[in-house]
N, C-alpha and C positions, 0 to 999 in steps of 0.2 A: 850532782854538783860536788866538785872537789875544791876545797880552799887550798891555795898554794901552800907549800911547805914553809918552814921558818926562814926568815931573813935575819940579818944582824939586829934589826929593829924589833922583831916580834917578841922576844923574851921580855923586853922592857915596856911592851904595849905602847910603843910610840906610833903616833899617827903617820901612816904611810899611804898616801893617795896617788892620784894620777899626775900630779905636777911636782912631785918631790924628786928624790935622788934615783928612783927606780932601782932599788937594790936587788941583787940576785939572791939565790938561796945560800944559806950558810951550810956548813958541813952537815949539821943535823937536819936541815931542810932537804938536802939531797937524799939523806937516808930515809926521811919521811916519804919523799916522792917515790922512792924505790919500793917502800913497803906498800904504799897505795897502789902502785903498778902491779905488784904481786897479787894483792887482794882482788883487784879488778880483773886480772887475767884469770884468776881462779874462778871468778863468777862466770866469765865467758859470755857476757851479754852485751858489752859495749860494742857498737857498730860504727861510731864516729867520735872524734875528739875535737872540741871547739874551745878556744882559749882567749882570754883577755890578751891584749898586746903587751902588757907589762912583763918585764923580764922574769920575775919570780913565777908568774903563771906559765909563761912559755917553757921555762925549764921543767916545771912540774908536769905540764902536759906532754912534753917531749919524752920524759921518762916513761910515762904510761903508754904513749903511742908506740915507742920502740918495742915495748913488751908485747903489744897487741898487733904489731905489724900494720899500724894505721898512720895516716898523715894528720898533722895538726892544722886545723883551719882557724884563722884569727878573726875574731869578731870585736870590733872597736867598742861596741856598746856594753861589753862586759868589763871594761876597765873600772878601777876603783873610783870612788867619789874624789873630787878635788877638795882637799882639806885646806887650801890656801895657806895662811900664816901659821896654821897648826902643824904643818908638815914637820916631822922629826921630833915633835914635842910629846911628852906624856900627858895623860889626862890632868894630872895635878898641875903640870906646868901651864897648860891651857887655862885651867881654872884660876891660876894666879895672874896670868897676863891678860886674858880676855874673858873674864867671868860673865859679863853681860851677854856676849855673843854665844858663849857655851850654853848658858841657861836658856837663851832663846832657841838655840839649835835643839836642845833636849825637849823643849816645850812645843815646838812647831815644826811641822814637816816642810814649811815654806822658808824657814830661816836658813841662812847659809853660814858656814864657817868663816871666820874673819878673812877677808880678801879673796874669798872663793866665788866662783860664778855658778856654783851648783848647790841646790838644796836636795833634801830627800825626795821632794816632789819631782824635781828634775830627774833625779836618779831613777825613780820609779818609772817615769816615762821612757827614759833611755833603756833601762833594763827590760821593760816590757816589749819594746820594739825589737831588741836583740832576741828575746825569747820567741817572739812571733816569727822572726826570720829563720831561726833554728828549726822551729816546728814545721814551717813551710818547706824548708830544704830537706828535712829528714822525716817525712811522714811515716809513722808506724815503727820508727827505729829507736833504739836505746842510745842516747847521746850523752857522752861525758862532757860536762861544761866545767872548765877550770877557771875559777875567778877569785874574788876577794870577799872579805867579810860583808861589806855593805851591799854589793849587788846580790850575793847569795841570800842574805837575810831578806832583802827586798823581794826576791823571787819567791821565797818561802811565804812571806807575808801576803803577797798577791795571790798565791795559790790557796791560802787559807781564807782570803777575804778579810784579813785582820786590819785594824786601823794602822796608820803610819807609825805611831809611837811603839808598835809591837816590836820594831827592829831593835829598840833599846832593851828589850826583855829576852833576847836570845843570846846564847853563848855559842861561838863557833871557833873551835880550836884549829890550830895550824894543821893542814893536811887531813881535816875531817871531811866526812862524806855526808851529804844530804841527798834525798831522792824524792822527786815529784813525778807523778804520772799525770799526763795530760790526755784528755779525751776529745773526741771529735766534736762534741757539743759545746766545747769551751770550758767545761768543768775541769778541776784538777784535784788531786789527792796527794797529801804529804805522806810519804812512806817511811822516811828516815830523816833524822836530824842529829847533826854533830856526832856521827859515829866515828870513833877512834879505835875500835877493836883491833884494827890492823897494825896499830902502832905499839901494841903491848908486847 
């Protein structure tokens, strides 16, 4: 799983979900996508590329797919969480404007960002469905999934069997790689988390 490269919002850690401005990659983000593409090409194991429909992910996925000679398949279920009224705001700004909603969100997987239709529980259901579709479509293959912080953290959490609030205890840098191996019996094994060695 590859988190998309930086956008103009990323360095400021602004909420950027599925209902915001849908920013593309910044110049640094393009560079990061190319470095990720180089690293994945060197590994030589990726057999398919699946991406969130958001522009930043599509651009990152296309950089990798070009290098590997593959097509990008879009999976709607991999889009970022809907952050509602928090879109474009920093954590501090949300804490100032919507403190009760933010504290509820941090305390319960069923709470939703202000004005959002989605909770982390909803996201887990959506991300799990996307994962199952990908596993069914590409049995036995190594698939690169290009997505966002919340869906990737959620898929890692589900692979570990960790509680919902575990997503608040993970750091995922822009253009970082995670790896999960899935087995035929339904079990999963986390192999890599927040790897940024290719960006050094």
